[in-house]
Backbone of each chain as ProteinMPNN parsed JSONL, in Angstrom:
{"seq_chain_A": "MTLNLLLFLALAVIAIASAAGLIMSRNTIYSALFLIINFLTVAVVYLVMGAPFIALAQITVYAGAIMVLFLFVIMMLGAEKPKEIEQIKWQRPLAIVLSGAILVEGVYALITRVAVNVTTSPATEVLSDPKTLGISLYTKYSLPFEITSVILLVAAIGAVVLTNKSRKETGK", "coords_chain_A": {"N_chain_A": [[-26.678, 12.91, 4.794], [-24.21, 13.87, 2.957], [-23.191, 14.549, -0.441], [-20.492, 14.176, -0.797], [-19.825, 12.38, 1.269], [-21.307, 10.144, 0.543], [-20.142, 9.513, -1.911], [-17.582, 8.936, -0.995], [-18.102, 6.645, 0.529], [-18.948, 4.828, -1.428], [-16.566, 4.612, -2.908], [-14.948, 3.549, -0.922], [-16.059, 1.026, -0.559], [-15.464, -0.146, -3.03], [-12.671, -0.098, -2.903], [-12.133, -1.797, -0.73], [-13.26, -4.155, -1.658], [-11.636, -4.705, -3.878], [-9.204, -5.078, -2.598], [-9.748, -7.366, -1.106], [-10.201, -9.108, -3.216], [-7.632, -9.138, -4.22], [-6.135, -10.581, -2.264], [-7.363, -12.984, -2.413], [-7.394, -14.114, -4.94], [-6.467, -16.666, -7.27], [-4.821, -16.426, -9.439], [-1.848, -14.749, -10.32], [-1.692, -12.515, -11.943], [-4.265, -11.545, -11.937], [-4.334, -10.669, -9.294], [-2.511, -8.547, -9.42], [-3.906, -6.828, -11.12], [-6.134, -6.286, -9.571], [-4.878, -4.859, -7.561], [-4.164, -2.588, -8.954], [-6.684, -1.495, -9.452], [-7.348, -0.919, -6.832], [-5.44, 1.065, -6.193], [-6.187, 3.1, -7.969], [-8.726, 3.672, -7.016], [-8.172, 4.582, -4.426], [-6.76, 6.825, -5.138], [-8.791, 8.422, -6.187], [-10.161, 8.792, -3.841], [-8.347, 10.431, -2.512], [-8.662, 12.683, -4.102], [-11.32, 13.359, -3.465], [-10.919, 14.082, -0.844], [-9.638, 16.425, -1.152], [-6.99, 16.725, -2.12], [-5.428, 17.212, -4.717], [-2.894, 17.061, -5.939], [-1.569, 14.922, -4.676], [-3.273, 12.902, -5.438], [-2.939, 12.728, -8.242], [-0.201, 12.206, -8.266], [-0.175, 9.718, -7.051], [-1.532, 8.191, -8.983], [0.208, 8.416, -11.129], [2.776, 7.534, -10.148], [2.385, 5.215, -8.424], [0.188, 3.55, -9.512], [0.871, 3.764, -12.15], [3.775, 3.501, -12.626], [4.928, 1.679, -10.702], [3.161, -0.531, -10.596], [3.126, -1.299, -13.242], [5.726, -2.134, -13.458], [5.615, -4.327, -11.714], [3.869, -5.973, -13.182], [5.393, -6.471, -15.456], [7.516, -7.913, -14.283], [6.112, -10.133, -13.328], [5.204, -11.25, -15.704], [7.57, -11.736, -17.062], [9.036, -13.436, -15.405], [7.358, -15.541, -15.224], [5.712, -15.987, -13.001], [3.186, -16.791, -12.388], [2.69, -19.376, -11.994], [2.966, -20.868, -8.99], [6.004, -21.332, -7.2], [7.513, -24.319, -5.936], [8.241, -24.158, -2.79], [10.062, -25.027, 0.167], [8.141, -25.633, 2.965], [7.487, -24.563, 6.28], [5.982, -26.65, 8.605], [4.169, -25.766, 10.548], [3.496, -23.288, 9.714], [1.254, -22.393, 8.27], [-1.111, -22.792, 9.957], [-0.342, -21.103, 12.076], [-0.228, -18.679, 10.783], [-2.89, -18.33, 10.137], [-4.012, -18.12, 12.658], [-2.739, -15.806, 13.642], [-3.544, -13.867, 11.776], [-6.261, -13.965, 12.171], [-6.323, -12.973, 14.764], [-5.407, -10.345, 14.393], [-7.401, -9.405, 12.791], [-9.672, -9.497, 14.418], [-8.82, -7.691, 16.332], [-8.587, -5.367, 14.821], [-11.24, -4.945, 13.972], [-12.451, -4.573, 16.434], [-11.148, -2.244, 17.328], [-12.036, -0.472, 15.409], [-14.823, -0.46, 15.864], [-15.131, 0.477, 18.456], [-13.914, 2.922, 18.432], [-14.741, 4.609, 16.477], [-16.395, 6.76, 16.769], [-15.025, 8.677, 18.073], [-13.749, 11.959, 18.39], [-11.173, 13.016, 16.459], [-8.534, 15.019, 17.202], [-6.802, 17.224, 15.27], [-3.544, 18.323, 15.114], [-2.261, 21.5, 14.164], [-0.497, 21.715, 11.127], [3.033, 22.178, 10.837], [4.046, 23.477, 8.676], [2.883, 24.828, 5.611], [2.523, 22.624, 3.153], [1.245, 21.993, 0.824], [1.047, 22.685, -1.904], [2.707, 21.956, -5.0], [4.863, 23.641, -5.635], [5.745, 24.928, -3.31], [6.374, 22.674, -1.895], [8.458, 21.612, -3.433], [10.388, 23.638, -3.209], [10.832, 23.679, -0.432], [11.738, 21.109, -0.112], [14.189, 21.077, -1.354], [15.667, 23.049, -0.073], [15.219, 23.375, 2.785], [14.964, 20.773, 3.651], [17.091, 19.426, 2.556], [19.17, 17.791, 3.43], [17.927, 15.337, 4.545], [16.832, 14.548, 2.099], [19.1, 13.993, 0.498], [20.167, 11.904, 1.986], [18.156, 10.019, 1.728], [18.363, 9.45, -1.003], [20.86, 8.238, -1.009], [20.302, 5.963, 0.467], [18.525, 4.648, -1.262], [20.278, 4.171, -3.363], [22.06, 2.396, -2.164], [20.325, 0.267, -1.749], [19.77, -0.459, -4.397], [22.32, -1.234, -5.271], [22.733, -3.354, -3.522], [20.757, -5.128, -4.434], [21.738, -5.735, -6.984], [24.181, -6.936, -6.314], [23.307, -9.193, -4.904], [21.882, -10.669, -6.862], [23.919, -11.085, -8.632], [25.627, -12.741, -7.257], [24.049, -15.059, -7.049], [23.84, -15.731, -9.677], [26.435, -16.421, -10.261], [26.608, -18.726, -8.807], [24.981, -20.511, -10.177], [26.466, -20.883, -12.327], [26.545, -19.298, -14.631]], "CA_chain_A": [[-25.641, 12.256, 3.989], [-23.817, 14.743, 1.85], [-22.752, 13.84, -1.639], [-19.105, 13.775, -0.554], [-19.777, 11.185, 2.105], [-21.83, 9.03, -0.246], [-19.101, 9.167, -2.872], [-16.492, 8.285, -0.279], [-18.498, 5.287, 0.921], [-18.902, 3.981, -2.621], [-15.157, 4.349, -3.212], [-14.398, 2.667, 0.107], [-16.519, -0.341, -0.846], [-14.693, -0.666, -4.17], [-11.29, -0.328, -2.477], [-12.068, -2.991, 0.114], [-13.548, -5.327, -2.492], [-10.474, -5.033, -4.697], [-8.168, -5.628, -1.724], [-10.126, -8.752, -0.812], [-9.934, -9.875, -4.429], [-6.189, -9.294, -4.342], [-5.548, -11.644, -1.467], [-8.04, -14.26, -2.583], [-7.408, -14.669, -6.287], [-5.447, -17.687, -7.483], [-3.941, -16.024, -10.523], [-1.063, -13.599, -9.872], [-1.966, -11.33, -12.753], [-5.506, -10.973, -11.422], [-4.0, -9.925, -8.076], [-1.902, -7.269, -9.795], [-4.931, -5.937, -11.655], [-6.93, -5.824, -8.428], [-4.138, -3.82, -6.852], [-4.272, -1.36, -9.739], [-8.007, -0.929, -9.161], [-7.285, -0.364, -5.487], [-4.693, 2.322, -6.217], [-6.975, 4.133, -8.627], [-9.822, 4.053, -6.114], [-7.631, 5.408, -3.342], [-6.417, 8.129, -5.714], [-10.014, 9.219, -6.243], [-10.446, 9.194, -2.457], [-7.519, 11.612, -2.244], [-9.308, 13.804, -4.776], [-12.498, 13.745, -2.693], [-10.473, 14.737, 0.378], [-9.099, 17.743, -1.442], [-5.534, 16.732, -2.321], [-5.307, 16.81, -6.122], [-1.528, 16.71, -6.326], [-1.274, 13.565, -4.213], [-4.066, 11.961, -6.236], [-2.279, 12.52, -9.524], [1.084, 11.547, -8.022], [-0.471, 8.304, -6.797], [-1.848, 7.52, -10.24], [1.398, 8.362, -11.977], [3.873, 6.735, -9.615], [1.989, 3.901, -7.942], [-0.547, 2.746, -10.479], [1.514, 3.798, -13.446], [5.126, 2.98, -12.754], [5.234, 0.516, -9.868], [2.364, -1.687, -10.976], [3.585, -1.754, -14.553], [6.933, -2.907, -13.171], [5.162, -5.614, -11.173], [3.307, -6.806, -14.241], [6.514, -6.936, -16.277], [8.234, -8.96, -13.558], [5.28, -11.332, -13.288], [5.135, -11.902, -17.012], [8.872, -12.223, -17.511], [9.507, -14.566, -14.619], [6.381, -16.623, -15.234], [5.446, -16.267, -11.599], [1.824, -17.121, -12.045], [2.692, -20.703, -11.405], [3.737, -20.708, -7.751], [7.121, -22.251, -7.096], [7.437, -25.218, -4.793], [9.272, -23.865, -1.795], [9.874, -25.841, 1.354], [7.328, -24.913, 3.93], [7.47, -24.99, 7.673], [4.682, -27.306, 8.737], [3.206, -25.046, 11.374], [3.392, -21.884, 9.302], [-0.084, -22.006, 7.832], [-2.021, -22.561, 11.087], [0.068, -19.929, 12.839], [-0.625, -17.495, 10.019], [-4.34, -18.153, 10.259], [-4.295, -17.641, 14.013], [-2.291, -14.417, 13.778], [-4.367, -12.949, 10.998], [-7.543, -13.883, 12.87], [-6.151, -12.089, 15.918], [-5.348, -8.944, 14.01], [-8.705, -9.03, 12.252], [-10.54, -9.218, 15.569], [-8.344, -6.46, 16.969], [-8.922, -4.242, 13.949], [-12.68, -4.699, 14.015], [-12.741, -4.018, 17.752], [-10.685, -0.851, 17.379], [-12.919, 0.318, 14.569], [-16.175, -0.289, 16.392], [-15.189, 1.262, 19.683], [-13.303, 4.238, 18.371], [-15.119, 5.349, 15.277], [-17.121, 7.987, 17.076], [-14.196, 9.63, 18.819], [-13.254, 13.071, 17.586], [-9.716, 13.072, 16.404], [-8.085, 16.411, 17.099], [-5.605, 17.291, 14.447], [-2.694, 19.47, 15.43], [-1.976, 22.226, 12.929], [0.783, 21.352, 10.529], [4.031, 23.208, 11.071], [4.291, 24.248, 7.466], [1.944, 24.521, 4.544], [3.32, 21.971, 2.118], [0.305, 21.277, -0.024], [1.175, 22.826, -3.354], [3.987, 21.373, -5.43], [5.981, 24.577, -5.702], [6.284, 25.072, -1.95], [6.979, 21.396, -1.533], [9.748, 21.496, -4.099], [11.342, 24.586, -2.627], [11.247, 23.273, 0.912], [12.467, 19.837, -0.19], [15.57, 21.285, -1.777], [16.425, 23.977, 0.765], [15.221, 23.105, 4.217], [15.076, 19.343, 3.912], [17.99, 18.85, 1.557], [19.957, 16.692, 3.994], [17.177, 14.079, 4.459], [16.667, 14.193, 0.696], [20.322, 13.338, 0.035], [20.313, 10.625, 2.676], [17.206, 9.093, 1.109], [18.897, 8.96, -2.273], [21.948, 7.299, -0.726], [19.68, 4.692, 0.873], [18.019, 3.995, -2.475], [21.423, 3.681, -4.121], [22.556, 1.201, -1.469], [19.374, -0.819, -2.02], [19.965, -0.914, -5.775], [23.588, -1.958, -5.331], [22.511, -4.626, -2.838], [19.995, -6.023, -5.309], [22.626, -6.207, -8.047], [25.163, -7.857, -5.728], [22.67, -10.466, -4.558], [21.578, -11.465, -8.046], [25.175, -11.458, -9.257], [26.157, -13.912, -6.555], [23.279, -16.26, -7.366], [24.137, -16.12, -11.052], [27.725, -17.124, -10.26], [26.425, -20.064, -8.266], [24.412, -21.41, -11.177], [27.481, -21.166, -13.342], [26.355, -18.576, -15.901]], "C_chain_A": [[-25.276, 13.154, 2.812], [-23.315, 13.898, 0.691], [-21.327, 13.341, -1.47], [-19.021, 12.472, 0.2], [-20.235, 9.967, 1.337], [-20.785, 8.538, -1.241], [-17.963, 8.436, -2.186], [-16.854, 6.863, 0.107], [-18.475, 4.345, -0.269], [-17.463, 3.611, -2.968], [-14.542, 3.406, -2.19], [-14.803, 1.227, -0.149], [-15.703, -0.941, -1.98], [-13.263, -0.978, -3.737], [-11.183, -1.605, -1.655], [-12.328, -4.247, -0.712], [-12.338, -5.698, -3.337], [-9.326, -5.56, -3.841], [-8.474, -7.074, -1.377], [-9.891, -9.638, -2.027], [-8.458, -10.127, -4.622], [-5.696, -10.478, -3.541], [-6.223, -12.974, -1.72], [-7.89, -14.857, -3.971], [-6.228, -15.601, -6.503], [-4.416, -17.25, -8.492], [-3.182, -14.772, -10.107], [-1.4, -12.338, -10.657], [-3.287, -10.695, -12.321], [-5.24, -10.178, -10.155], [-3.393, -8.575, -8.409], [-2.96, -6.305, -10.325], [-5.852, -5.418, -10.549], [-6.205, -4.717, -7.677], [-4.18, -2.503, -7.617], [-5.611, -0.695, -9.494], [-7.996, -0.259, -7.795], [-6.579, 0.979, -5.483], [-5.505, 3.428, -6.863], [-8.106, 4.609, -7.729], [-9.311, 4.952, -4.992], [-7.212, 6.776, -3.872], [-7.651, 9.01, -5.818], [-10.439, 9.644, -4.846], [-9.619, 10.414, -2.075], [-8.124, 12.855, -2.888], [-10.499, 14.308, -3.968], [-12.083, 14.482, -1.429], [-9.779, 16.051, 0.105], [-7.597, 17.788, -1.573], [-5.256, 16.317, -3.757], [-3.903, 16.396, -6.528], [-1.189, 15.275, -5.93], [-2.045, 12.549, -5.038], [-3.372, 11.678, -7.557], [-0.921, 11.863, -9.349], [0.882, 10.067, -7.782], [-0.742, 7.578, -8.096], [-0.592, 7.359, -11.069], [2.429, 7.384, -11.434], [3.416, 5.33, -9.289], [1.339, 3.079, -9.036], [0.176, 2.708, -11.807], [2.838, 3.089, -13.486], [5.306, 1.67, -11.99], [4.439, -0.699, -10.298], [2.73, -2.197, -12.343], [4.853, -2.582, -14.389], [6.595, -4.291, -12.636], [4.673, -6.536, -12.274], [4.403, -7.312, -15.163], [7.239, -8.085, -15.602], [7.434, -10.249, -13.559], [5.317, -12.033, -14.634], [6.481, -12.413, -17.478], [9.311, -13.438, -16.722], [8.53, -15.719, -14.645], [5.947, -17.001, -13.845], [4.0, -16.608, -11.337], [1.713, -18.555, -11.585], [3.541, -20.62, -10.138], [4.821, -21.763, -7.646], [6.96, -23.111, -5.864], [8.563, -24.888, -3.837], [9.004, -24.707, -0.573], [9.127, -25.036, 2.396], [7.529, -25.45, 5.311], [6.07, -25.49, 7.959], [3.672, -26.467, 9.497], [2.986, -23.615, 10.906], [1.956, -21.5, 8.994], [-1.055, -21.833, 9.001], [-1.655, -21.34, 11.897], [-0.345, -18.649, 12.121], [-2.117, -17.25, 10.155], [-4.686, -17.599, 11.633], [-3.934, -16.169, 14.151], [-3.171, -13.466, 12.993], [-5.765, -12.849, 11.586], [-7.458, -12.926, 14.041], [-6.152, -10.634, 15.491], [-6.659, -8.491, 13.401], [-9.654, -8.662, 13.374], [-10.158, -7.892, 16.211], [-8.728, -5.238, 16.15], [-10.397, -3.906, 14.007], [-13.072, -4.075, 15.348], [-12.355, -2.548, 17.83], [-11.586, 0.038, 16.55], [-14.237, 0.596, 15.265], [-16.171, 0.604, 17.61], [-14.66, 2.665, 19.514], [-13.767, 5.075, 17.207], [-15.728, 6.695, 15.629], [-16.268, 9.03, 17.765], [-13.741, 10.741, 17.892], [-11.744, 13.082, 17.621], [-9.301, 14.525, 16.251], [-6.793, 16.426, 16.305], [-4.808, 18.515, 14.823], [-2.358, 20.188, 14.14], [-0.59, 21.882, 12.412], [1.769, 22.493, 10.691], [4.248, 24.058, 9.839], [3.247, 23.887, 6.447], [2.738, 23.916, 3.395], [2.425, 21.396, 1.047], [0.546, 21.509, -1.502], [2.592, 22.459, -3.786], [5.138, 22.348, -5.39], [6.601, 24.741, -4.327], [6.983, 23.805, -1.508], [8.366, 21.26, -2.144], [10.788, 22.401, -3.484], [11.802, 24.093, -1.271], [12.038, 21.985, 0.864], [13.924, 20.078, -0.541], [16.335, 22.228, -0.888], [16.452, 23.528, 2.212], [15.484, 21.636, 4.509], [16.075, 18.688, 2.984], [18.811, 17.724, 2.14], [19.183, 15.381, 4.037], [16.985, 13.616, 3.031], [17.897, 13.46, 0.18], [20.5, 11.984, 0.689], [19.365, 9.596, 2.085], [17.739, 8.573, -0.205], [20.056, 8.006, -2.055], [21.379, 5.941, -0.326], [19.166, 3.941, -0.337], [19.159, 3.419, -3.295], [21.976, 2.413, -3.494], [21.641, 0.019, -1.731], [19.566, -1.361, -3.423], [21.251, -1.718, -5.903], [23.443, -3.322, -4.664], [21.771, -5.613, -3.712], [20.897, -6.584, -6.405], [23.625, -7.218, -7.491], [24.532, -9.211, -5.453], [22.378, -11.291, -5.796], [22.851, -11.89, -8.752], [25.741, -12.713, -8.608], [25.389, -15.169, -6.946], [23.52, -16.678, -8.803], [25.469, -16.842, -11.128], [27.538, -18.539, -9.766], [25.847, -21.014, -9.292], [25.328, -21.565, -12.37], [27.298, -20.43, -14.649], [27.402, -17.504, -16.072]], "O_chain_A": [[-25.971, 13.177, 1.796], [-23.054, 12.703, 0.828], [-20.977, 12.25, -1.922], [-18.261, 11.572, -0.16], [-19.647, 8.891, 1.448], [-20.564, 7.338, -1.402], [-17.438, 7.451, -2.705], [-16.016, 5.966, 0.026], [-18.04, 3.2, -0.15], [-17.165, 2.458, -3.282], [-13.716, 2.561, -2.536], [-13.999, 0.31, 0.019], [-15.295, -2.101, -1.912], [-12.698, -1.993, -4.144], [-10.265, -2.402, -1.849], [-11.695, -5.28, -0.496], [-12.04, -6.882, -3.498], [-8.552, -6.4, -4.3], [-7.576, -7.916, -1.355], [-9.44, -10.776, -1.897], [-8.056, -11.18, -5.119], [-4.932, -11.298, -4.05], [-5.713, -14.007, -1.288], [-8.235, -16.023, -4.163], [-5.133, -15.367, -5.992], [-3.257, -17.657, -8.415], [-3.784, -13.828, -9.596], [-1.397, -11.234, -10.112], [-3.427, -9.472, -12.332], [-5.845, -9.126, -9.949], [-3.709, -7.572, -7.769], [-2.925, -5.112, -10.025], [-6.292, -4.268, -10.579], [-6.824, -3.76, -7.212], [-4.227, -1.431, -7.015], [-5.682, 0.525, -9.344], [-8.555, 0.822, -7.614], [-7.046, 1.928, -4.853], [-5.52, 4.559, -6.378], [-8.413, 5.8, -7.681], [-9.938, 5.955, -4.651], [-7.293, 7.773, -3.154], [-7.577, 10.212, -5.566], [-11.009, 10.72, -4.668], [-10.109, 11.321, -1.402], [-8.107, 13.94, -2.307], [-10.68, 15.514, -3.798], [-12.781, 15.39, -0.977], [-9.367, 16.733, 1.044], [-6.974, 18.776, -1.184], [-4.881, 15.169, -3.995], [-3.726, 15.5, -7.353], [-0.613, 14.515, -6.708], [-1.542, 11.46, -5.314], [-3.231, 10.52, -7.951], [-0.517, 11.05, -10.181], [1.67, 9.245, -8.25], [-0.245, 6.472, -8.304], [-0.349, 6.298, -11.644], [2.905, 6.51, -12.158], [3.972, 4.357, -9.8], [1.862, 2.042, -9.443], [0.098, 1.709, -12.521], [3.027, 2.172, -14.285], [5.772, 0.676, -12.547], [4.988, -1.799, -10.361], [2.658, -3.399, -12.595], [5.046, -3.589, -15.07], [7.19, -5.292, -13.035], [5.008, -7.72, -12.307], [4.354, -8.459, -15.609], [7.546, -9.098, -16.231], [7.986, -11.33, -13.764], [5.446, -13.255, -14.705], [6.552, -13.404, -18.206], [9.89, -14.37, -17.282], [8.844, -16.791, -14.129], [5.823, -18.183, -13.525], [3.601, -16.709, -10.177], [0.774, -18.922, -10.878], [4.733, -20.326, -10.222], [4.601, -22.933, -7.959], [6.354, -22.699, -4.875], [9.706, -25.291, -4.049], [7.86, -25.066, -0.297], [9.462, -23.882, 2.664], [7.72, -26.65, 5.503], [5.085, -24.842, 7.603], [2.487, -26.442, 9.165], [2.367, -22.816, 11.608], [1.486, -20.435, 9.393], [-1.764, -20.828, 9.051], [-2.533, -20.613, 12.362], [-0.754, -17.67, 12.745], [-2.559, -16.108, 10.275], [-5.54, -16.723, 11.763], [-4.702, -15.379, 14.699], [-3.512, -12.386, 13.475], [-6.396, -11.794, 11.52], [-8.386, -12.158, 14.296], [-6.794, -9.789, 16.115], [-7.0, -7.311, 13.482], [-10.355, -7.652, 13.306], [-11.01, -7.085, 16.582], [-9.138, -4.212, 16.692], [-10.774, -2.737, 14.083], [-13.908, -3.172, 15.403], [-13.115, -1.715, 18.324], [-11.874, 1.171, 16.935], [-14.722, 1.728, 15.267], [-17.087, 1.405, 17.798], [-14.92, 3.526, 20.355], [-13.228, 6.157, 16.974], [-15.594, 7.659, 14.876], [-16.726, 10.144, 18.017], [-13.389, 10.491, 16.739], [-11.126, 13.148, 18.684], [-9.674, 15.185, 15.282], [-5.828, 15.733, 16.629], [-5.339, 19.625, 14.848], [-2.185, 19.538, 13.109], [0.366, 21.773, 13.18], [1.374, 23.659, 10.682], [4.597, 25.234, 9.945], [2.77, 22.753, 6.42], [3.526, 24.601, 2.743], [2.79, 20.408, 0.411], [0.278, 20.613, -2.303], [3.549, 22.631, -3.031], [6.276, 21.95, -5.142], [7.822, 24.7, -4.178], [8.023, 23.835, -0.849], [9.319, 20.853, -1.48], [11.929, 21.995, -3.261], [12.997, 24.083, -0.975], [12.917, 21.769, 1.698], [14.802, 19.355, -0.071], [17.566, 22.223, -0.929], [17.513, 23.323, 2.803], [16.144, 21.295, 5.491], [15.928, 17.512, 2.652], [19.13, 16.775, 1.424], [19.726, 14.366, 3.601], [16.973, 12.413, 2.769], [17.777, 12.436, -0.493], [20.928, 11.026, 0.045], [19.725, 8.426, 1.953], [17.594, 7.388, -0.507], [20.23, 7.061, -2.825], [21.901, 4.899, -0.722], [19.346, 2.727, -0.437], [19.045, 2.329, -3.856], [22.321, 1.465, -4.199], [22.11, -1.103, -1.916], [19.533, -2.574, -3.634], [21.277, -2.757, -6.562], [23.956, -4.323, -5.164], [22.105, -6.797, -3.74], [20.829, -7.772, -6.72], [23.889, -8.242, -8.122], [25.13, -10.252, -5.726], [22.603, -12.501, -5.79], [22.878, -12.935, -9.402], [26.253, -13.612, -9.274], [25.988, -16.225, -7.154], [23.416, -17.862, -9.123], [25.644, -17.755, -11.935], [28.213, -19.458, -10.231], [26.177, -22.2, -9.29], [25.014, -22.288, -13.315], [27.822, -20.859, -15.677], [27.402, -16.796, -17.079]]}, "seq_chain_B": "MIPIAYPLSLAAILFVIGIIGFLLRKNAIVIFMCLELMFNAANLAFITFS", "coords_chain_B": {"N_chain_B": [[-17.325, 18.651, 5.065], [-15.882, 15.326, 4.984], [-16.299, 13.387, 7.899], [-13.499, 12.679, 10.018], [-13.147, 10.105, 10.802], [-13.877, 8.211, 8.932], [-12.091, 7.935, 6.54], [-9.881, 7.127, 8.013], [-10.71, 4.696, 9.107], [-11.055, 3.274, 6.775], [-8.392, 3.145, 5.93], [-7.384, 1.584, 8.003], [-8.783, -0.815, 7.601], [-7.863, -1.587, 5.056], [-5.184, -1.936, 5.684], [-5.291, -4.09, 7.469], [-6.325, -6.062, 5.797], [-4.186, -6.231, 4.044], [-2.211, -7.248, 5.77], [-3.291, -9.746, 6.405], [-3.299, -10.977, 3.889], [-0.556, -10.965, 3.466], [0.357, -12.761, 5.366], [-0.839, -15.119, 4.613], [-0.441, -15.924, 1.967], [1.41, -17.829, -0.473], [2.898, -17.237, -2.721], [5.593, -15.261, -3.782], [5.444, -12.831, -5.143], [2.852, -11.965, -4.725], [2.983, -11.518, -2.033], [4.678, -9.306, -1.97], [2.964, -7.522, -3.211], [0.971, -7.272, -1.303], [2.402, -5.979, 0.629], [2.731, -3.516, -0.662], [0.099, -2.724, -0.593], [-0.227, -2.306, 2.116], [1.515, -0.182, 2.525], [0.164, 1.739, 1.062], [-2.158, 2.034, 2.537], [-1.151, 3.163, 4.879], [-0.212, 5.552, 3.838], [-2.603, 6.7, 3.085], [-3.635, 7.208, 5.609], [-1.836, 9.133, 6.533], [-2.382, 11.238, 4.74], [-4.976, 11.756, 5.326], [-4.757, 12.944, 7.818], [-3.573, 15.312, 7.165]], "CA_chain_B": [[-16.413, 17.612, 4.574], [-16.096, 13.988, 5.529], [-15.705, 13.223, 9.238], [-12.161, 12.119, 9.831], [-13.08, 8.693, 11.18], [-14.107, 7.286, 7.827], [-10.874, 7.56, 5.816], [-8.979, 6.39, 8.887], [-11.117, 3.293, 9.213], [-10.736, 2.645, 5.492], [-6.959, 2.827, 5.95], [-7.165, 0.455, 8.912], [-9.292, -2.037, 6.978], [-6.941, -1.973, 3.985], [-3.958, -2.415, 6.3], [-5.533, -5.432, 8.016], [-6.424, -6.983, 4.653], [-2.824, -6.43, 3.565], [-1.479, -8.14, 6.67], [-3.826, -11.101, 6.254], [-2.772, -11.507, 2.639], [0.872, -11.136, 3.624], [0.661, -13.951, 6.153], [-1.47, -16.339, 4.144], [-0.154, -16.331, 0.604], [2.717, -18.455, -0.639], [3.605, -16.679, -3.858], [6.383, -14.116, -3.306], [5.017, -11.583, -5.782], [1.626, -11.524, -4.065], [3.388, -10.972, -0.729], [5.137, -7.934, -2.214], [1.834, -6.648, -3.503], [0.289, -6.963, -0.047], [3.211, -4.941, 1.254], [2.368, -2.253, -1.292], [-1.234, -2.355, -0.092], [-0.074, -1.751, 3.464], [2.091, 1.16, 2.367], [-0.874, 2.626, 0.571], [-3.073, 2.32, 3.638], [-0.488, 4.109, 5.775], [-0.194, 6.813, 3.119], [-3.948, 7.255, 3.198], [-3.779, 7.743, 6.958], [-1.086, 10.394, 6.576], [-3.03, 12.308, 3.983], [-6.187, 12.102, 6.058], [-4.439, 13.857, 8.892], [-3.075, 16.615, 6.704]], "C_chain_B": [[-16.731, 16.292, 5.247], [-15.556, 13.964, 6.949], [-14.47, 12.349, 9.164], [-12.114, 10.628, 10.148], [-13.171, 7.779, 9.976], [-12.858, 6.976, 7.007], [-9.897, 6.8, 6.69], [-9.39, 4.935, 9.015], [-10.911, 2.57, 7.901], [-9.272, 2.252, 5.451], [-6.695, 1.628, 6.848], [-7.624, -0.853, 8.276], [-8.339, -2.508, 5.888], [-5.66, -2.542, 4.577], [-4.136, -3.835, 6.822], [-5.647, -6.449, 6.893], [-5.032, -7.26, 4.096], [-2.048, -7.392, 4.442], [-1.966, -9.567, 6.516], [-3.288, -11.733, 4.977], [-1.294, -11.809, 2.733], [1.188, -12.42, 4.368], [0.177, -15.226, 5.484], [-1.063, -16.782, 2.758], [1.249, -16.894, 0.5], [3.55, -17.793, -1.718], [4.307, -15.382, -3.453], [5.875, -12.8, -3.871], [3.756, -11.055, -5.099], [1.945, -10.954, -2.689], [3.888, -9.544, -0.897], [3.969, -7.003, -2.482], [1.038, -6.331, -2.252], [1.074, -5.93, 0.756], [2.854, -3.576, 0.685], [1.019, -1.772, -0.78], [-1.13, -1.741, 1.291], [0.521, -0.356, 3.417], [1.016, 2.171, 1.986], [-1.837, 3.021, 1.673], [-2.452, 3.333, 4.606], [-0.448, 5.494, 5.152], [-1.544, 7.504, 3.209], [-4.164, 7.862, 4.572], [-3.058, 9.076, 7.097], [-1.863, 11.527, 5.943], [-4.336, 12.703, 4.639], [-5.884, 13.129, 7.129], [-4.042, 15.233, 8.388], [-4.214, 17.524, 6.258]], "O_chain_B": [[-17.713, 16.161, 5.979], [-14.461, 14.47, 7.192], [-14.391, 11.412, 8.368], [-11.144, 9.955, 9.8], [-12.606, 6.685, 9.985], [-12.586, 5.795, 6.792], [-9.165, 5.936, 6.206], [-8.544, 4.041, 9.03], [-10.62, 1.374, 7.897], [-8.932, 1.161, 4.995], [-5.889, 0.759, 6.515], [-6.949, -1.876, 8.39], [-8.038, -3.699, 5.802], [-5.105, -3.508, 4.053], [-3.26, -4.683, 6.65], [-5.136, -7.564, 7.004], [-4.727, -8.391, 3.717], [-1.317, -8.248, 3.944], [-1.164, -10.5, 6.497], [-2.868, -12.89, 4.981], [-0.818, -12.787, 2.158], [2.166, -13.098, 4.053], [0.711, -16.303, 5.748], [-1.319, -17.93, 2.394], [2.153, -16.519, 1.248], [4.778, -17.788, -1.639], [3.69, -14.504, -2.851], [5.869, -11.779, -3.183], [3.605, -9.847, -4.912], [1.278, -10.03, -2.222], [3.576, -8.67, -0.087], [3.966, -5.85, -2.05], [0.482, -5.239, -2.138], [0.495, -5.111, 1.471], [2.694, -2.603, 1.422], [0.813, -0.579, -0.56], [-1.838, -0.787, 1.615], [0.107, 0.539, 4.153], [0.963, 3.286, 2.504], [-2.281, 4.166, 1.754], [-3.128, 4.24, 5.09], [-0.627, 6.497, 5.844], [-1.629, 8.719, 3.385], [-4.801, 8.908, 4.698], [-3.578, 10.022, 7.688], [-1.995, 12.614, 6.506], [-4.766, 13.851, 4.528], [-6.649, 14.071, 7.334], [-4.166, 16.218, 9.115], [-3.972, 18.657, 5.841]]}, "name": "protein", "num_of_chains": 2, "seq": "MTLNLLLFLALAVIAIASAAGLIMSRNTIYSALFLIINFLTVAVVYLVMGAPFIALAQITVYAGAIMVLFLFVIMMLGAEKPKEIEQIKWQRPLAIVLSGAILVEGVYALITRVAVNVTTSPATEVLSDPKTLGISLYTKYSLPFEITSVILLVAAIGAVVLTNKSRKETGKMIPIAYPLSLAAILFVIGIIGFLLRKNAIVIFMCLELMFNAANLAFITFS"}
């Protein structure tokens, strides 16, 4: 048991525990904090696997920006009290059945396939350091980059249109 | 280094936990957070392979 493996197992336990806490906690803010713990743990896992840039990007973008946004939304909308939405009667049992099915399937896949050697095909390009990534993103992959920004813009416009319509309906 | 099965199984476990939370919770914000958890698990799988 090398030190790396031991460290990874400890981090894996923390990540799984925080994910379980996320889906089981009654308070929404506790769920958000559990998710932050999960992101930080996974970022350290990236560090252990030898990808420092991705680890820091994960901390900055995911745990830093996205989760802070989540917490702002939760606190501004007062979403810790769950709203009374109409529920389909058979939704909860069906959800339990489906999640039980996928849990069984996941455990089965894990137990029977953990020992298999996964052969990794060599990557077509070395994209690990930020400078190469930046250069290739702007020269070779510039078309997908532009299309991605257009998609994000469409999503933002869609969000504004949808909330604008609902605000008109409530008469504000 | 770490054998490749372990980070992959961690990603699978996180993904399954995300799906279970996604199907079972009523609060919309928690559903979004379970989505984020699933994204993160898939990201972990990608980075494991690289």
